[in-house]
C-alpha positions, 0 to 999 in steps of 0.5 A: 393590335388587339389580336397581338395583345391576345396572342401575347397573353395566351403565350405567357399563360401557357409557359406558366402552366408548363412551368408549374406542371414541370415543377410539380412533377419534379417535386414529386420525383424528388420526394419519391426518390427521398421516400424510396431511399428512406424506405430502403434504409428502413427495410435494411437492419443496421449491422451496428451503431458507431460513435458520432464523433468517430471514437472507437465505440460501438453499440448493438442497438440505438444509443446516445453518447455523453453529449446526447448525440445519437449513435450513427447506424452502419449498414452492410453496404457502408462497412469496409469492404473485406480485403482479398485474402493472400494466396498463402492464407487461402491454402492454410487450414482453418482450425476454428472461428473465434468471436470478433470482439474477443469473447470466449466463444468459438465456432467450427464453421463461419457465423456472425455474432449478435451485431452481425460481425463475422467471426474471425478465422484462426489458421493452423499457422497462427495456433502455435504450441509455444504458449504465446498469444498473438493479437492483431494490431487492431485488437491491441489498439482497441483494448489499449494494451501497454507494455513497460520494460522490467527495470531495477529499482529500490522498493520502498515499503512504508509500514504504518503502525500505532503505538504509545510513548513509554519511559525508558526502563533504564532511566527510572530511579526509585528512592525506598528505605531499606530499614525502618525510618521516619521522615523528618522533613520533605523539600518543596518537591511535588509530582511533576517537578523537574529535579537535578542530580544531587538536589535534596528531597527529604531528611530521614531519621533511622535508628539502624542508619544511626547505629551503623554510622556510629560504629563506622566513626568509632572504627575510623577514630580508634587508636588501635592500629591492628584491624582498623582497616579491616573493621572500617571497611566492613562498617562502611559497607554496612552504610552502603547496604542501607543505601546511605548516599555517598555524599553523606558518608564522605561528609562523616569521614571528613567531619568525624561526626555522625549526623542525627538525620540523613539527607536524601537527594535526587539520584539523577536529572529528571521529573518526579513521577511519584511522591509518597513522602510526608513529613512525620510519616513512618516508612517501612523497609521497601516503601517507595518514597520517590520515583524519578524518571529521566525523559530526555530519551523515551521509547515508542512501543508500536504494534506492527501487524503480523503480515508486515513482520518480514519487512522490518528489522533492527536498525531501520529508520522510523518517523514518529508523529504524535497526535497531540502535535500536528506537523511535528515529527520525531526520528529514531531507529528500531531497537528491539523487535519483541519475540512474541505475537499477541494472540488477540490482535495478531501484532508484534510489539516493536521498540523505537528509541526517540530523543526527547530533549524538550520533553514534549513526548510524555508517557502513554501518549498516542503516536503513529509510526512510519517505518521505512523498509527500503532496501539499499540495493535495487531489485528487479521490479514490475508495476502492480498492474502487470501482475495477474494474481489468482491466489494460487499463482502469480504471472505476468504477460511478456511482450515478445513483439509483433503482437505476441504475448507469453504468459509467464509465472513469476516469484514475487517479493516485497511490494511498495510504491506501486511496484512489486519485486520479482525474484524469479521468472523475468530478466532485466529489459524484458517488456511486460504488459501493464494495461489490459493484461486480463483480456490477453490472459482470458484469451490465453486461458481460452486457447489452453482450454481449446487445446486441452479439449482437442488433445482429449477428444479426437476430431469427430463429426460431432466434436465441433459442437462444443464451440456452439455456445453463447 
């Protein structure tokens, strides 16, 4: 019995030793395999690093995304296996190799860029002479090329300009004496008072007016028949020349009596802007005693920049906002464009007539004008982003389809609302590139430059050295 127990213990101990030995060896083997894999990965330099989320972003060295995640290394054996070239493509002649990332760098022979990517061959059939640029679908997707058809639309150009409110020159009246006079009495009217037409302002005594009135009355009351009409007309004209109000003359003809003092009244409805009349004062000929203005209609004189002069015209609607009244606007139309440019500010003065029924707009008040220059007829227009403007020329890239793009020079017109009028160079319905067009334009310029070099210098053994630059 003791012998059986001893054999059982020895068998169990041997199995445990064997199991431990196998486990240790297995762990060593697994660890060795992992170490060899890490060592192998460390020996191989990665081609590039890609975004961990799968987005189309790459980096030449280690990098982290916005969330702090490390970019993943891509090794040579992990890249996509190159597709076999078609038989027709292999028979075509390779002109040169271009940078795979679209940089302006070419090579006459196969090479790799700084990230280990192969340069892309350009075949003879792909380098056409029709002025177009051809891009692969992958490059179009990576660069975010977008196109939009050319359509007819109304170009709304809003011209903004500052200005001030001024009185309408045609609605200002001045009361001044035409002969030596004395102010006998002044009505209760002060500067800023609103008056009505015919409202009494003051009483004046003038020896010249009294003499003319007496002469007129003597003429119209004379019993001499001959010459009364002719002399009476001359005497009345003398009173008119002295600016005696018409109601006073009519009262004299009715009562047949000459008043000692003459009552002067307001010639129009308006506001008293100036009162210089004082009781008892002496007024010489030409002295202004009252100045009255009708402000139911006022002018907004705005200063438009010289560059915007071609967009404005008489009759265009204008919205005027006074800085004193937030949220309140006044509408009017351009009445006059003054024919002079201010040499200091390079602006042109424009007059806008505004209705002012509640007299909120006051003289010399600051305002801001917004001129709507939209034309009635729609015109061909393209987005602002589609135009490549070098200063000397303006061009767009026309999408010809199948990855082909044609640079085309255009003649532009008005700009506004995010669009530009195209007067020449495009037809309605053609598609133009609105996004990433500068990249296509750079490739087009590179192609033109390479073609110019090729035309200027015939192929020679050392002629390809011009592409070896970084």
